[in-house]
C-alpha positions as CSV (number, residue, x, y, z in Angstrom):
1,M,0.0,-0.1,0.0
2,S,1.1,3.2,-1.1
3,V,0.5,6.3,0.7
4,G,1.8,10.0,-1.2
5,D,0.7,12.4,1.1
6,R,2.2,12.2,5.4
7,S,-1.7,13.3,6.3
8,L,-3.0,10.2,5.2
9,L,-0.8,8.0,7.2
10,T,-3.2,7.1,10.4
11,T,-6.0,6.6,7.8
12,A,-3.4,4.4,6.1
13,E,-2.1,2.3,9.0
14,N,-5.6,1.6,10.1
15,I,-6.7,0.0,7.2
16,K,-3.5,-1.9,7.1
17,K,-4.1,-3.4,10.7
18,N,-7.9,-4.2,9.5
19,W,-6.3,-6.0,6.4
20,E,-4.3,-8.0,8.6
21,D,-6.3,-8.4,11.5
22,I,-9.8,-9.1,9.3
23,L,-8.1,-10.5,6.4
24,K,-4.9,-12.3,7.1
25,I,-2.7,-10.1,4.0
26,K,0.7,-8.7,4.7
27,V,0.9,-5.0,3.9
28,N,3.9,-3.6,3.5
29,L,3.2,0.2,3.8
30,T,4.8,2.7,2.2
31,V,5.1,6.9,2.5
32,G,6.5,8.9,-0.2
33,Q,6.6,9.3,-4.1
34,I,4.3,6.6,-5.4
35,D,5.3,4.2,-8.1
36,T,2.4,4.1,-10.2
37,N,4.0,1.1,-12.1
38,N,3.8,-1.2,-9.2
39,F,1.4,-0.9,-6.5
40,D,-1.8,-2.5,-5.4
41,A,-3.1,-0.2,-3.2
42,I,-2.9,3.8,-3.0
43,I,-4.5,5.8,-0.3
44,S,-4.9,9.4,-1.8
45,Y,-7.3,12.5,-1.6
46,G,-8.9,14.7,-4.4
47,S,-11.5,17.6,-4.7
48,I,-14.5,17.4,-7.0
49,P,-13.3,19.7,-9.9
50,S,-15.7,22.4,-11.4
51,D,-15.6,20.9,-14.5
52,P,-16.4,17.0,-14.6
53,D,-13.9,16.5,-17.4
54,Q,-11.7,13.2,-15.9
55,Y,-9.9,12.7,-19.3
56,V,-6.0,12.8,-17.7
57,F,-7.3,10.1,-15.2
58,W,-9.0,7.8,-17.5
59,H,-8.6,8.0,-21.0
60,S,-6.4,5.1,-22.7
61,T,-3.8,7.4,-24.2
62,Q,-3.0,9.2,-20.7
63,T,0.8,7.6,-19.0
64,K,1.0,9.7,-15.8
65,G,-2.6,10.4,-14.6
66,N,-4.3,7.1,-15.6
67,V,-2.4,4.9,-12.9
68,T,-5.0,2.1,-13.3
69,K,-3.9,1.8,-17.1
70,I,-7.9,1.0,-17.9
71,N,-8.2,0.8,-21.6
72,N,-11.9,0.9,-22.4
73,P,-13.0,1.9,-25.9
74,K,-16.4,3.2,-24.7
75,I,-15.2,5.2,-21.8
76,D,-12.9,7.4,-24.1
77,K,-15.1,7.9,-26.5
78,L,-17.0,9.3,-23.5
79,L,-14.4,11.4,-22.2
80,E,-13.9,12.5,-25.7
81,D,-17.8,13.6,-26.4
82,G,-17.6,15.4,-23.2
83,R,-14.7,17.8,-24.3
84,A,-16.2,18.2,-27.6
85,T,-19.1,19.9,-26.4
86,F,-20.0,23.3,-24.9
87,D,-23.6,22.4,-24.5
88,T,-23.8,22.3,-20.6
89,L,-26.6,20.0,-20.5
90,E,-25.1,17.8,-23.3
91,R,-22.2,17.4,-21.2
92,K,-23.8,16.5,-18.0
93,R,-25.6,13.6,-19.8
94,I,-21.9,12.5,-21.3
95,Y,-20.1,12.7,-17.9
96,Q,-23.1,10.7,-16.2
97,D,-22.7,7.9,-18.5
98,F,-19.1,7.9,-18.3
99,Q,-19.2,7.5,-14.7
100,K,-21.9,4.4,-15.2
101,A,-19.3,3.0,-17.5
102,L,-16.4,3.8,-14.7
103,L,-18.5,1.9,-12.3
104,E,-19.2,-0.8,-14.4
105,E,-15.4,-1.4,-15.2
106,S,-14.2,-0.8,-11.5
107,P,-10.7,0.0,-12.2
108,A,-10.5,2.0,-9.2
109,N,-12.6,1.5,-5.2
110,F,-13.5,4.9,-4.5
111,C,-14.1,5.3,-0.7
112,P,-14.7,8.8,0.8
113,I,-13.3,9.6,4.0
114,L,-14.5,12.3,6.1
115,P,-12.2,14.4,8.0
116,N,-12.4,14.9,11.3
117,I,-14.7,17.5,12.9
């Protein structure tokens, strides 16, 4: 398991402990630069941008942002179509279809972790 930001270390340690105790699997935890060519799990965070374009993260041509290396022609086409239109309602429909396709493909698990308030 790789953690790129030290602020997530406590969360990563808790997940590691649970996986080892419950799933009985050995987990090596690394902190620092994430090797996107060699990982089983990444603990990371991000914010939802005002523009829902996710091309850099999920399009098959993106070698740095697409860390899961997903290669799905349907997803690629939806991302391309979303970028090609300026009609707000059409973009919304396209990106909703993209989100459905991405969830069907399941290249990653998206788990919200809320900060302690």
